[in-house]
C-alpha positions in Angstrom: 63.2 46.5 -51.4 60.3 48.9 -51.9 59.5 47.2 -55.2 59.3 43.8 -53.6 57.0 45.1 -50.9 54.8 46.8 -53.5 54.6 43.4 -55.4 53.7 41.6 -52.2 50.9 44.1 -51.5 49.5 43.8 -55.0 49.7 40.0 -54.8 48.0 40.1 -51.4 45.3 42.4 -52.7 44.6 40.1 -55.7 44.5 37.0 -53.4 42.0 38.8 -51.1 39.9 39.8 -54.1 40.1 36.3 -55.5 39.1 34.7 -52.2 36.3 37.2 -51.7 35.0 36.6 -55.2 35.1 32.8 -54.7 33.2 33.2 -51.5 30.5 35.3 -53.2 30.3 32.7 -56.0 29.9 29.8 -53.6 27.3 31.7 -51.6 25.5 32.6 -54.9 25.6 29.0 -56.2 24.5 27.7 -52.8 21.5 30.0 -52.8 20.5 29.8 -56.4 21.2 26.2 -57.3 18.1 24.9 -55.6 16.0 27.3 -57.7 17.4 25.9 -60.9 17.1 22.3 -59.7 13.5 23.0 -58.8 12.9 24.1 -62.4 14.7 21.2 -64.0 13.3 17.8 -64.9 15.3 16.1 -62.1 13.8 18.0 -59.1 12.6 16.0 -56.1 9.9 17.5 -53.8 9.2 16.6 -50.2 6.0 15.8 -48.5 3.0 17.6 -47.1 1.4 16.2 -44.0 -1.7 16.9 -41.9 -1.5 17.6 -38.2 -1.4 13.9 -37.3 1.2 12.9 -40.0 -1.2 11.7 -42.6 0.2 12.3 -46.1 -1.5 15.1 -48.1 1.0 15.3 -50.9 3.8 12.9 -51.9 6.5 14.7 -53.8 8.5 11.6 -54.2 5.6 9.5 -55.6 6.8 6.6 -53.5 3.8 5.9 -51.3 0.8 3.7 -51.9 -2.6 5.3 -51.1 -6.2 4.2 -51.3 -8.3 5.4 -54.2 -9.2 9.1 -53.9 -7.1 9.5 -50.7 -6.4 13.1 -51.7 -9.8 13.9 -53.1 -11.2 16.0 -50.1 -8.1 18.3 -50.1 -7.0 18.1 -53.7 -7.9 21.6 -54.8 -6.4 23.1 -51.6 -3.1 21.3 -51.5 -2.7 20.9 -55.2 0.5 19.6 -56.9 3.4 20.7 -59.0 1.8 20.1 -62.4 1.1 23.8 -63.0 -2.6 23.2 -63.4 -3.6 24.6 -60.0 -1.6 27.8 -59.1 -3.5 29.1 -56.0 -2.8 26.0 -53.9 -0.5 25.3 -50.9 2.1 23.3 -53.0 2.2 25.7 -55.9 2.7 28.7 -53.6 5.2 27.0 -51.3 7.1 24.8 -53.6 10.4 26.2 -52.5 9.8 24.8 -49.0 9.5 21.3 -50.5 12.8 21.5 -52.3 14.9 18.3 -51.6 18.1 19.7 -53.0 21.0 21.6 -51.5 24.3 22.6 -53.1 26.4 21.0 -50.4 24.4 17.8 -50.2 23.4 17.5 -53.8 20.2 16.0 -55.1 18.6 14.0 -52.2 16.2 11.4 -53.5 15.7 8.9 -50.7 16.8 10.7 -47.6 15.6 14.3 -48.2 13.4 15.5 -45.4 11.9 18.7 -46.8 8.3 18.8 -45.7 5.3 21.0 -44.9 3.4 20.1 -41.8 -0.1 21.6 -42.0 -2.7 22.4 -39.4 -5.3 20.4 -41.3 -7.2 17.4 -39.9 -7.4 15.1 -42.9 -9.9 12.7 -41.3 -12.3 15.6 -40.5 -11.9 17.0 -44.0 -12.9 13.6 -45.5 -15.9 13.2 -43.1 -17.2 16.6 -44.2 -16.5 15.9 -47.9 -18.4 12.7 -47.7 -21.3 14.4 -45.8 -22.1 16.5 -48.9 -23.1 13.3 -50.6 -22.3 14.7 -54.1 -23.6 18.2 -53.5 -21.5 21.2 -54.4 -20.1 23.8 -52.0 -17.4 24.1 -49.4 -16.7 24.1 -45.7 -13.9 25.9 -43.8 -13.3 25.8 -40.1 -10.5 26.9 -37.8 -9.4 27.3 -34.2 -10.5 30.8 -33.5 -7.9 31.2 -30.7 -4.8 30.0 -32.6 -5.7 30.5 -36.3 -5.1 26.9 -37.3 -7.2 25.9 -40.3 -8.6 22.5 -39.5 -11.0 21.8 -42.3 -11.0 23.4 -45.8 -12.8 21.2 -48.3 -14.4 22.3 -51.6 -16.6 20.3 -54.0 -16.2 19.2 -56.7 -12.5 18.3 -56.2 -9.8 16.1 -57.8 -7.4 13.5 -56.8 -4.3 14.9 -58.4 -2.5 11.5 -58.5 -4.9 10.5 -61.4 -3.6 13.2 -63.7 -5.4 15.8 -65.9 -6.1 13.9 -69.1 -9.7 14.9 -68.8 -9.2 18.4 -67.7 -11.5 19.8 -70.4 -14.4 17.8 -69.0 -13.9 18.7 -65.4 -16.8 20.4 -63.6 -16.5 24.2 -63.1 -14.8 24.9 -59.8 -12.9 21.6 -59.6 -9.4 23.1 -59.6 -10.0 25.8 -57.0 -10.9 26.0 -53.3 -14.3 27.8 -53.2 -13.6 28.7 -49.6 -11.1 31.3 -50.9 -13.5 32.7 -53.5 -16.0 35.5 -53.1 -19.6 34.3 -53.0 -23.0 36.0 -52.4 -23.3 35.7 -48.6 -27.1 36.0 -48.3 -28.3 36.8 -44.8 -25.0 35.9 -43.2 -24.2 39.4 -44.3 -26.6 40.7 -41.7 -23.9 40.0 -39.1 -21.8 42.8 -40.6 -24.8 45.1 -40.5 -25.5 44.3 -36.9 -21.9 45.1 -36.0 -22.2 48.4 -37.9 -25.4 49.3 -36.0 -23.9 48.5 -32.7 -20.8 50.5 -33.4 -22.9 53.5 -34.6 -25.8 53.4 -32.1 -24.6 51.4 -29.2 -26.6 48.5 -27.7 -29.2 50.6 -25.8 -30.3 52.6 -28.8 -30.2 49.7 -31.2 -32.3 47.4 -28.9 -34.8 50.2 -28.5 -35.5 50.2 -32.2 -38.3 48.2 -33.6 -39.7 48.0 -37.2 -42.8 46.5 -38.6 -42.6 43.7 -41.3 -45.7 43.1 -43.4 -43.9 40.8 -45.8 -42.7 43.6 -48.0 -41.1 47.0 -47.4 -41.1 50.0 -49.8 -38.2 52.3 -49.2 -38.0 56.0 -49.6 -36.9 55.8 -53.3 -39.7 53.3 -54.2 -37.7 50.1 -54.1 -39.3 47.1 -52.6 -37.6 44.6 -50.2 -39.4 41.3 -49.9 -39.4 39.1 -46.8 -39.0 35.4 -47.1 -42.1 35.1 -45.0 -44.7 36.6 -47.3 -47.2 37.4 -44.5 -44.5 39.2 -42.5 -43.1 39.0 -39.0 -44.9 42.0 -37.4 -43.2 44.4 -35.1 -39.8 43.1 -34.0 -36.5 44.2 -32.4 -32.9 43.4 -33.4 -32.8 40.0 -31.7 -36.0 38.9 -33.3 -35.0 40.2 -36.7 -31.7 38.3 -36.6 -33.5 35.1 -35.5 -36.2 35.6 -38.2 -33.6 36.8 -40.8 -36.1 39.6 -41.7 -35.2 41.6 -44.8 -37.7 44.4 -44.3 -36.3 45.0 -40.7 -32.8 45.4 -42.0 -33.8 47.6 -44.9 -35.5 50.0 -42.4 -32.4 49.8 -40.1 -30.1 50.8 -42.9 -32.5 53.7 -43.8 -32.8 54.9 -40.2 -31.5 58.4 -39.6 -29.5 57.1 -36.7 -27.5 55.0 -39.2 -25.7 57.5 -41.4 -24.3 55.8 -44.6 -20.9 57.3 -44.2 -20.5 55.5 -40.9 -21.7 52.2 -42.3 -19.1 52.5 -45.1 -16.4 53.4 -42.5 -17.2 50.3 -40.4 -17.5 48.0 -43.5 -14.1 49.1 -44.6 -12.7 48.4 -41.1 -14.2 44.9 -41.5 -12.2 44.5 -44.7 -14.7 45.3 -47.4 -13.8 47.0 -50.6 -16.6 49.5 -50.9 -17.7 51.1 -54.1 -14.6 52.1 -56.1 -12.0 50.7 -53.6 -9.3 48.8 -55.2 -9.8 45.0 -54.8 -7.2 43.3 -52.7 -6.6 39.8 -51.4 -6.1 38.1 -48.1 -3.0 36.0 -47.9 -3.0 32.5 -46.3 0.5 31.1 -46.6 0.8 32.3 -50.2 -2.8 31.4 -51.2 -4.8 34.4 -52.3 -8.3 34.7 -50.8 -10.8 37.1 -52.2 -11.5 40.2 -50.1 -15.1 41.2 -49.4 -16.7 43.8 -51.6 -20.0 45.7 -51.9 -21.7 48.8 -53.3 -23.1 51.4 -50.8 -24.2 54.7 -52.4 -27.6 55.7 -50.9 -29.1 54.3 -47.7 -32.6 54.8 -49.2 -32.1 52.9 -52.4 -32.6 49.3 -53.2 -29.0 48.4 -54.2 -27.5 49.7 -50.9 -30.2 48.1 -48.7 -30.0 44.8 -50.6 -26.2 44.9 -50.3 -26.4 45.2 -46.5 -28.8 42.3 -46.5 -26.3 40.1 -48.4 -27.5 40.3 -52.0 -26.9 42.7 -54.9 -23.2 43.5 -55.4 -22.0 42.0 -52.1 -19.4 39.2 -52.3 -17.6 37.6 -49.4 -15.4 34.5 -49.2 -16.3 31.8 -46.8 -12.9 32.3 -45.2 -13.6 35.9 -44.4 -17.1 35.1 -43.1 -15.4 32.6 -40.8 -12.7 35.1 -39.7 -15.3 37.7 -38.5 -16.8 35.0 -36.3 -13.4 34.7 -34.5 -13.5 38.4 -33.7 -17.0 37.8 -32.2 -16.3 34.5 -30.4 -13.1 35.8 -28.8 -14.9 38.8 -27.5 -12.1 41.1 -28.7 -13.3 42.6 -32.0 -10.0 41.3 -33.4 -9.8 38.5 -36.0 -7.5 35.6 -35.6 -5.5 35.4 -38.8 -5.8 31.9 -40.3 -2.8 29.8 -41.4 -2.4 26.4 -43.0 1.3 25.7 -42.3 2.3 24.7 -38.8 6.0 24.3 -39.5 8.4 23.3 -42.2 11.4 21.0 -42.3 14.3 21.5 -44.7 16.2 18.9 -46.7 18.2 18.0 -43.6 15.1 17.6 -41.3 15.7 20.9 -39.4 12.6 22.6 -38.3 12.0 26.1 -39.7 9.2 28.5 -40.5 7.1 27.8 -37.4 3.7 29.4 -37.3 2.9 32.2 -34.9 -0.6 33.2 -33.9 -1.5 36.7 -35.2 -4.4 39.0 -34.9 -5.9 41.8 -37.0 -6.2 45.3 -35.7 -9.4 45.9 -33.8 -12.3 45.8 -36.2 -15.0 46.7 -33.7 -15.1 47.2 -29.9 -15.1 44.4 -27.4 -18.5 45.5 -26.2 -19.9 45.1 -29.7 -18.2 41.7 -30.0 -19.9 40.5 -26.7 -23.3 41.8 -27.8 -23.2 40.1 -31.2 -21.9 37.0 -29.5 -25.0 37.0 -27.2 -27.3 37.6 -30.2 -25.9 34.7 -32.2 -25.8 32.3 -29.2 -29.4 33.2 -28.4 -30.3 32.4 -32.1 -28.4 29.1 -31.7 -30.2 28.2 -28.5 -33.7 29.1 -29.8 -33.5 27.6 -33.3 -30.6 25.0 -33.6 -30.7 22.9 -30.5 -32.6 20.1 -32.4 -30.6 20.3 -35.6 -27.2 20.8 -34.1 -27.6 18.9 -30.8 -25.1 18.6 -28.0 -23.2 21.7 -29.0 -23.5 25.3 -27.8 -23.3 27.3 -31.0 -23.7 30.9 -32.1 -24.9 30.9 -35.7 -26.4 32.9 -38.5 -27.9 31.2 -41.6 -28.3 32.7 -45.0 -30.0 32.0 -48.3 -28.2 33.6 -51.3 -29.9 34.0 -54.7 -27.5 33.4 -57.5 -27.6 32.8 -61.3 -30.0 35.7 -61.7 -32.3 34.2 -59.1 -32.5 30.8 -60.8 -30.6 29.1 -57.9 -30.3 29.5 -54.2 -27.3 28.7 -52.1 -27.5 27.9 -48.4 -24.9 29.2 -45.9 -24.3 28.8 -42.2 -21.7 30.8 -40.3 -20.9 30.5 -36.6 -18.7 29.3 -33.7 -18.7 26.6 -31.1 -18.7 28.2 -27.6 -16.4 25.7 -26.1 -13.0 26.6 -24.5 -11.7 23.1 -25.3 -12.8 23.2 -28.9 -12.8 26.9 -30.1 -14.0 26.4 -33.6 -15.4 29.0 -36.0 -16.8 27.9 -39.4 -18.6 28.7 -42.6 -20.6 26.2 -44.6 -21.8 26.7 -48.1 -24.2 24.4 -50.1 -24.8 25.4 -53.7 -28.1 25.1 -55.4 -29.8 23.8 -52.2 -32.9 22.5 -53.9 -30.9 19.8 -55.8 -29.9 18.1 -52.6 -31.4 16.8 -49.4 -28.3 17.8 -47.4 -28.5 20.8 -45.1 -25.9 23.1 -43.6 -26.9 21.9 -40.1 -26.1 18.3 -41.1 -22.7 19.4 -42.4 -22.2 21.3 -39.1 -22.9 18.3 -37.0 -20.5 16.1 -39.0 -17.9 18.9 -38.8 -18.2 19.3 -35.0 -18.4 15.6 -34.4 -15.2 15.1 -36.4 -13.3 17.9 -34.6 -14.5 17.3 -31.1 -13.8 13.5 -30.8 
């Protein structure tokens, strides 16, 4: 009798182990089968849509689209060819998988899709406004973090293939909005933030420096002003509006602006300073370059030039835009940008819904409000004719690149409108080769987003 019971126990144990093993196997197959199908030649991908349902990527290749339909967002959305890795599709291809172990390969009825925050019509309007010039524009809702526009020129309509990849212009296969660029005088916003955090508004606004067109610093380096005859004596508001280099060189050299405090605040803003290890910002899997600069001696040329936005300083247009959100919101906290609003799986079930997130406090709310006032005053005094009908806080910049052989034009800012909380960064490369201005791009951008 005992022998029979012992056999029953052993058989039961084997059955339990067998069932458990089969369960583990089924779960493993169910989880891993989509991965292997995605890497087979029979995989089927879902769709990518803009915020209104316009197609940005057709994984089934079933649709019919007008010529260059995808051109304005081609190097941001990308495809599954493997030619563009730092794109939305490449970094989120698992979300577009139209295969499940239980349902098998779904060719016609699969509902896997990414619904983005982008406004395709606005992207196209901005792309067309460049009229063949090179550069990029990025804009987002500074309250929610939804990226509305992110277009980069030159670009590619990926449906046309890559037969001529060797002859494509440099920068075609990447989104320049994610790449570090020389920020020019838009960098002065970071220096103003630093000065306010270190001195406070009363002391900073009491400071005035004379600009004669050129400033020779304590180590003998010279900082030229774009206005060769100078601006005369001016305060911080006037220096921002005039974008006066000698003023900012003297501000950085001021004893009330210790370099270690500038470095501390730059690091809070997200800069990799000196030997800091470079890192990336992550936007739904897409890597965005983190700002970097060299600050070693507040009296030398390299440090002063870096705080003015030249030298070793590099910042991506996305990060320039993000700092504007911390100013426009009046909180000193950046709104973290995102491209994906939500995702649907192969069955059409909604998953991975976006949630608005914020950074830690980069600077105080009082600093945010003061910088906001400075930028809005600049907008009111100098941009009402070129960006009419909008209340904007802005800072322009001219960046010398290619060893000074070319100059890029930048404009960062925000729309001070509760109904349309938009922060943006606009870059036009080699500005002397085009008649297009950053202000014209800004008008097109705001008109497209505020309809």
